[in-house]
C-alpha positions in Angstrom: 0.0 0.0 0.0 2.9 2.4 0.8 4.0 2.6 -2.9 0.5 3.8 -3.9 0.6 6.8 -1.6 4.0 8.4 -2.0 4.4 12.0 -0.7 3.3 14.6 -3.3 6.9 15.9 -3.8 8.3 12.4 -4.5 5.4 11.6 -6.8 5.7 14.7 -8.9 9.5 14.5 -9.0 9.3 11.0 -10.6 6.9 12.3 -13.2 8.1 13.1 -16.8 7.7 16.8 -17.7 5.6 17.5 -20.8 8.6 19.2 -22.4 10.8 16.1 -22.0 8.0 13.8 -23.2 7.5 15.8 -26.3 11.2 15.8 -27.2 11.4 12.0 -27.4 9.9 9.6 -29.8 9.6 6.8 -27.3 6.2 6.1 -25.8 5.8 6.0 -22.1 5.3 2.4 -21.0 2.0 1.5 -19.3 2.3 1.8 -15.5 4.9 4.5 -15.6 4.3 7.9 -13.9 2.0 10.2 -15.8 3.1 13.3 -17.6 2.8 16.5 -15.7 2.2 20.1 -16.6 4.8 22.8 -15.7 3.7 26.3 -15.1 6.0 29.2 -14.2 4.4 31.1 -11.2 5.2 33.6 -8.6 7.1 32.6 -5.5 5.3 34.0 -2.4 8.5 33.9 -0.4 11.0 35.9 -2.4 8.8 37.4 -5.2 10.8 35.8 -8.0 9.4 33.2 -10.4 9.4 29.5 -9.6 7.9 26.4 -11.2 4.6 24.7 -10.4 4.2 21.1 -11.5 0.7 19.8 -11.8 -0.2 16.1 -12.0 -3.7 14.4 -12.3 -3.7 11.0 -10.6 -6.2 8.6 -9.1 -6.1 7.5 -5.4 -7.2 3.9 -4.8 -10.6 3.5 -3.0 -11.3 7.3 -3.6 -11.3 9.4 -6.8 -9.1 11.4 -9.1 -7.2 14.4 -7.5 -4.8 17.1 -8.7 -1.4 17.2 -7.2 0.5 20.5 -7.3 4.2 21.0 -6.3 5.8 24.4 -6.3 9.6 24.9 -6.1 11.6 28.1 -6.3 15.3 27.7 -7.2 16.0 31.2 -6.1 15.2 30.9 -2.4 14.6 27.1 -2.0 11.0 27.5 -1.0 8.8 24.4 -1.6 5.0 24.0 -1.3 2.8 21.0 -2.0 -1.0 21.0 -2.3 -3.8 18.6 -3.4 -7.2 19.5 -4.9 -10.2 17.5 -6.0 -10.4 16.9 -9.8 -14.2 17.0 -9.6 -16.9 19.2 -8.2 -18.7 19.4 -4.9 -20.3 16.1 -3.9 -24.0 15.9 -3.2 -23.4 15.5 0.5 -20.8 16.4 3.1 -18.7 13.6 4.7 -17.4 12.9 8.2 -14.7 10.4 8.9 -13.4 9.1 12.3 -10.5 6.8 12.9 -9.6 5.3 16.2 -5.8 4.7 16.4 -4.7 1.7 18.5 -1.2 0.9 17.1 1.7 2.5 15.3 0.6 1.1 12.0 -2.5 3.3 12.1 -0.3 6.4 11.7 0.3 5.2 8.1 -3.3 5.7 7.1 -3.3 8.0 4.2 -5.4 11.2 4.4 -6.8 13.4 1.6 -7.7 16.8 3.2 -9.3 19.3 0.9 -9.2 23.0 1.4 -12.7 22.9 3.0 -12.0 20.1 5.5 -11.5 20.4 9.3 -9.3 18.0 11.1 -9.6 17.3 14.9 -7.6 15.1 17.2 -10.4 14.6 19.8 -8.4 13.5 22.9 -5.8 16.2 22.2 -8.7 18.8 21.9 -6.9 20.5 18.9 -8.7 21.4 15.7 -7.2 22.4 12.4 -9.5 24.7 10.5 -10.2 24.6 6.8 -7.2 25.7 4.7 -4.7 24.4 2.2 -5.4 20.9 0.8 -3.0 18.1 1.7 -2.2 14.5 0.7 -0.5 13.1 3.8 -1.0 10.5 6.5 -2.2 10.7 10.1 1.4 11.0 11.4 2.0 13.9 9.1 -1.1 15.7 10.3 -0.2 15.3 14.0 3.4 16.1 13.4 2.4 19.4 11.6 0.2 20.3 14.5 2.9 19.8 17.1 5.4 21.6 15.0 3.1 24.6 14.5 2.4 24.8 18.2 6.1 24.7 19.1 6.8 27.6 16.7 7.0 30.8 18.8 6.9 29.2 22.2 10.1 31.0 23.3 8.4 34.3 22.7 5.2 33.3 24.5 7.3 32.1 27.5 8.1 35.8 28.2 5.1 37.6 26.8 2.2 35.2 27.7 3.3 32.7 30.4 -0.2 31.3 30.9 -0.6 30.5 27.1 2.9 29.1 27.1 2.1 26.7 29.9 -1.2 25.5 28.4 0.5 24.9 25.0 3.4 23.0 26.6 0.9 20.5 28.0 -0.7 20.1 24.6 2.6 19.7 22.9 3.8 17.1 25.4 0.6 15.1 24.9 1.0 15.3 21.1 4.6 14.0 21.3 3.4 11.1 23.5 0.8 10.3 20.8 3.5 10.3 18.1 5.7 8.1 20.2 2.9 5.6 20.6 2.5 6.1 24.4 -1.1 7.5 24.4 -3.2 4.8 22.5 -6.0 4.7 21.9 -7.0 8.1 20.5 -9.2 9.4 17.7 -8.9 11.7 14.7 -11.9 13.1 12.8 -12.1 14.6 9.4 -15.2 16.7 8.4 -15.6 18.1 4.9 -18.9 19.7 3.8 -17.7 19.4 0.1 -17.4 15.6 0.4 -13.9 15.6 -1.2 -11.8 14.4 1.7 -10.9 10.9 2.6 -9.2 8.6 5.2 -8.0 5.2 3.9 -9.9 2.2 5.4 -8.6 -1.3 6.0 -10.6 -4.5 5.3 -9.6 -5.7 8.8 -11.1 -2.7 10.6 -13.8 -3.7 13.0 -16.8 -1.8 14.2 -15.8 1.5 15.7 -12.3 1.5 14.2 -13.0 3.4 10.9 -16.3 5.2 10.4 -17.7 7.2 7.5 -20.9 9.2 7.7 -22.5 11.3 4.9 -24.7 14.2 5.8 -26.8 16.9 4.1 -25.1 20.4 4.2 -26.7 23.2 6.1 -27.7 26.5 4.5 -24.6 28.1 6.1 -22.3 25.4 4.7 -23.8 25.8 1.2 -23.3 29.5 1.4 -19.6 29.1 2.5 -19.1 26.7 -0.4 -20.7 29.2 -2.8 -23.7 26.9 -3.5 -27.3 28.2 -3.7 -30.0 26.7 -1.6 -32.6 24.6 -3.3 -35.9 26.4 -4.1 -39.0 25.4 -2.0 -41.6 25.6 -4.7 -44.5 23.2 -4.7 -45.0 23.0 -0.9 -48.3 23.3 0.9 -49.5 26.3 2.8 -47.4 25.4 5.9 -44.3 24.9 3.8 -44.4 21.1 4.1 -43.8 18.5 1.3 -46.9 17.2 -0.4 -47.2 13.4 -0.3 -46.8 11.4 -3.5 -45.7 14.5 -5.4 -42.4 14.3 -7.3 -40.0 17.2 -6.8 -37.1 17.8 -9.2 -33.8 19.5 -8.3 -30.8 20.3 -10.5 -27.6 18.5 -9.5 -24.2 17.5 -10.8 -23.5 13.8 -11.5 -20.8 12.4 -9.2 -19.8 10.1 -12.1 -19.2 12.4 -15.0 -19.8 15.8 -13.4 -22.4 16.7 -16.1 -25.7 18.3 -15.1 -28.4 15.9 -14.0 -31.7 15.8 -12.1 -32.5 14.5 -8.6 -36.1 13.5 -7.9 -37.6 13.4 -4.5 -40.9 12.0 -3.4 -42.6 11.3 0.0 -44.1 7.8 0.1 -46.0 5.8 2.7 -44.5 2.4 3.7 -47.4 0.1 4.8 -47.4 -0.7 8.6 -44.4 1.6 9.1 -44.2 5.3 8.4 -43.8 8.0 5.8 -40.3 8.3 4.2 -38.7 10.5 1.6 -37.1 8.8 -1.4 -34.4 10.7 -3.4 -33.2 9.4 -6.8 -30.5 10.7 -9.1 -30.2 9.4 -12.7 -27.6 10.7 -15.2 -28.5 10.4 -18.8 -24.9 11.0 -20.0 -23.0 8.2 -18.1 -25.9 6.1 -16.7 -25.0 6.8 -13.1 -27.8 6.0 -10.6 -28.2 6.5 -6.9 -31.1 6.2 -4.4 -31.4 7.5 -0.9 -34.1 7.3 1.8 -34.8 9.8 4.5 -36.9 9.0 7.5 -38.5 11.4 10.0 -40.8 11.6 13.0 -40.2 11.7 16.7 -37.1 10.1 18.3 -38.1 7.0 20.3 -36.7 6.4 23.8 -35.0 3.2 22.7 -33.2 1.8 19.7 -34.3 -1.3 17.8 -32.3 -4.3 16.7 -33.9 -6.4 13.9 -32.6 -9.9 13.1 -33.8 -11.8 10.0 -32.8 -15.3 9.0 -32.7 -15.5 5.2 -33.3 -19.0 3.9 -35.2 -18.9 0.6 -35.7 -16.7 -2.5 -38.9 -15.4 -0.8 -36.8 -14.0 2.0 -34.5 -12.3 -0.6 -37.6 -10.5 -1.9 -38.6 -9.0 1.4 -38.8 -5.2 1.5 -36.2 -3.7 3.8 -35.5 -0.1 4.8 -32.1 0.7 6.1 -31.9 4.3 7.5 -28.8 6.4 7.6 -28.4 5.8 11.4 -28.6 2.0 11.0 -25.7 -0.4 11.1 -25.8 -3.6 8.9 -24.2 -6.9 9.9 -24.1 -10.3 8.2 -21.9 -12.6 10.5 -21.8 -15.5 8.0 -20.3 -13.3 5.3 -18.0 -11.3 7.6 -19.9 -8.2 6.5 -20.2 -5.2 8.8 -21.4 -1.8 7.5 -21.2 1.1 9.9 -24.1 3.5 10.3 -24.0 6.3 7.6 -21.8 4.4 5.2 -24.5 3.5 2.6 -26.9 6.2 3.5 -30.6 5.4 3.5 -31.9 2.5 1.3 -35.5 1.3 0.6 -35.1 -1.9 -1.4 -35.2 -5.7 -1.0 -32.7 -8.0 0.9 -31.3 -9.0 -2.5 -31.1 -5.3 -3.6 -29.3 -4.3 -0.4 -26.7 -7.0 -0.6 -26.2 -6.2 -4.3 -25.7 -2.5 -3.5 -23.1 -3.4 -0.8 -21.3 -5.7 -3.2 -21.2 -3.3 -6.1 -20.0 -0.4 -3.9 -17.2 -2.3 -2.3 -16.1 -3.9 -5.5 -15.9 -0.6 -7.3 -13.8 0.8 -4.5 -11.4 -2.1 -4.2 -11.0 -2.8 -7.9 -11.5 0.8 -9.2 -11.0 0.9 -13.0 -11.6 -2.9 -13.4 -10.2 -6.2 -12.2 -6.7 -5.2 -13.4 -6.5 -2.3 -11.0 -6.5 -4.9 -8.1 -3.1 -6.1 -9.2 -1.5 -3.6 -6.9 -3.0 -5.5 -3.9 -0.8 -8.0 -2.1 -1.6 -11.6 -3.0 -2.9 -12.4 0.6 -5.1 -9.3 0.6 -6.5 -10.0 -2.8 -7.2 -13.6 -1.8 -9.2 -12.4 1.2 -11.2 -10.0 -1.0 -11.9 -12.7 -3.6 -13.2 -15.1 -0.9 -15.3 -12.3 0.6 -16.9 -11.5 -2.8 -17.4 -15.2 -3.5 -19.5 -15.6 -0.3 -21.4 -12.4 -1.0 -22.3 -13.6 -4.6 -23.5 -17.0 -3.2 -25.7 -15.2 -0.7 -27.2 -12.9 -3.4 -28.0 -16.0 -5.6 -29.7 -17.6 -2.5 -27.2 -20.5 -2.6 -26.5 -20.2 1.2 -28.4 -19.2 4.3 -27.4 -16.2 6.3 -28.5 -13.7 8.9 -29.2 -10.0 8.4 -28.9 -7.8 11.6 -30.0 -4.2 11.5 -29.1 -2.1 14.6 -30.7 1.3 14.5 -30.5 3.6 17.6 -33.3 5.8 16.1 -35.6 2.8 15.3 -36.1 4.1 11.8 -35.3 0.9 9.9 -37.8 -1.8 8.8 -38.0 -5.4 7.5 -41.1 -6.7 5.9 -42.9 -9.4 8.0 -44.6 -12.4 6.3 -46.8 -13.1 9.3 -50.6 -13.0 9.1 -50.4 -9.8 11.0 -47.8 -7.7 9.1 -47.3 -5.4 12.2 -45.7 -8.4 14.1 -42.5 -10.3 13.2 -42.8 -13.7 11.7 -40.9 -16.9 12.8 -37.7 -15.9 11.0 -37.5 -12.5 12.5 -36.7 -11.1 16.0 -37.3 -7.4 16.9 -35.9 -6.2 20.2 -35.6 -2.8 21.8 -32.4 -1.8 23.6 -31.1 1.2 25.6 -28.9 3.5 23.6 -25.3 3.7 24.7 -23.8 7.1 25.9 -21.7 7.1 22.7 -24.8 6.7 20.5 -26.6 9.5 22.4 -23.6 11.8 21.8 -23.2 10.8 18.2 -26.9 11.5 17.5 -26.9 14.8 19.3 -29.3 13.5 22.0 -27.1 13.8 25.0 -27.7 17.5 25.5 -31.2 17.7 23.9 -33.9 19.1 26.2 -37.5 18.9 25.1 -39.3 19.6 28.4 -38.9 22.6 30.7 -36.8 24.6 28.3 -39.1 27.6 28.7 -37.8 28.0 32.2 -34.2 28.2 31.0 -35.2 30.9 28.5 -36.7 33.1 31.3 -34.3 35.9 32.4 -32.8 35.4 35.8 -33.0 38.1 38.4 
């Protein structure tokens, strides 16, 4: 994996400049470094002209990015930056990685210029700024180095600030030395163009990805206009069974496309909003489901034993807050990874299979040649078991754990409101971590009027 994610400077230095490529009649062999653009540009350090080298490359498990490396031969100043090669994604993205060993420091990180990085236990946040292609160790080392800069001056001018920063710096160095495990790093990007590399051996709670809808303030900060609210009723609510159309950009080819939205009623459950995007240019399709209503006091865990083709055709609603697990297939999907889905059991497994396969073997089966033989064998065995389950050639168990109780599995019992013999539905108390993640820990719905009254 290390050879796939070389530092930007090394990657660009190995690339063949366009001027050199044009002066030779030899073709660049397949697999060699791509040709880069060279642009003369102003050095912000000395005011002379330096050289910026630009390279378009693809990051495994992610998407294409633009690498830029500036160097000034007058003063020796260097600067590296990474930018997304596409447009804003339809949703923002939030990653969280729990570091438990020194190997986790090697996780590669794509930080766009709109992303915010936070080391939670260190209580230090890096605001949006220059885009970076680095790893977790590089992020933490940069933070510690920046905090150390100017400490001698603070020691005399601001002793209190100096003392507090020294404690943070010391803790940061302990983390870098591997003496403060475990700790967490989060990456939040409203543009959706940032990324932390996963590992197929990550368990639940190790690596998490959650997509979310941007707020009006985030859209404004990104220079995006809010969607118009035409076609609502007198109270400004969505009209059931009416299809709404919104302009969007296709994540596949970046061409303009249309997103459709409709509120539908799931029998014996509740109303949900289905959103669908279909690109006429490249054929890209995506579906998402949003649930609503009041938040119940307890979460719900639904277990379904899938035995026949009839079970594969059951309707299933997986909300954004729901985690999916299939123990027989070693499949575990964290909450927020797939978004909301209203489909069948077969459709849900097919979606999981296609999404994972496109990420692991991006660009076709040949792109998986860069994987180690042991890792590729594990992935092949995993997809083989998943294909057998989709074809109903083996029995398996689907477990949906939803702390908001907004997920649903169709029952085949005489009374559809009750589970059948192959289903179990049980309520459970949400953990403090789930309450905090869902924003319920500090939520107050009773007696808030008293807090709002002015105190004498």
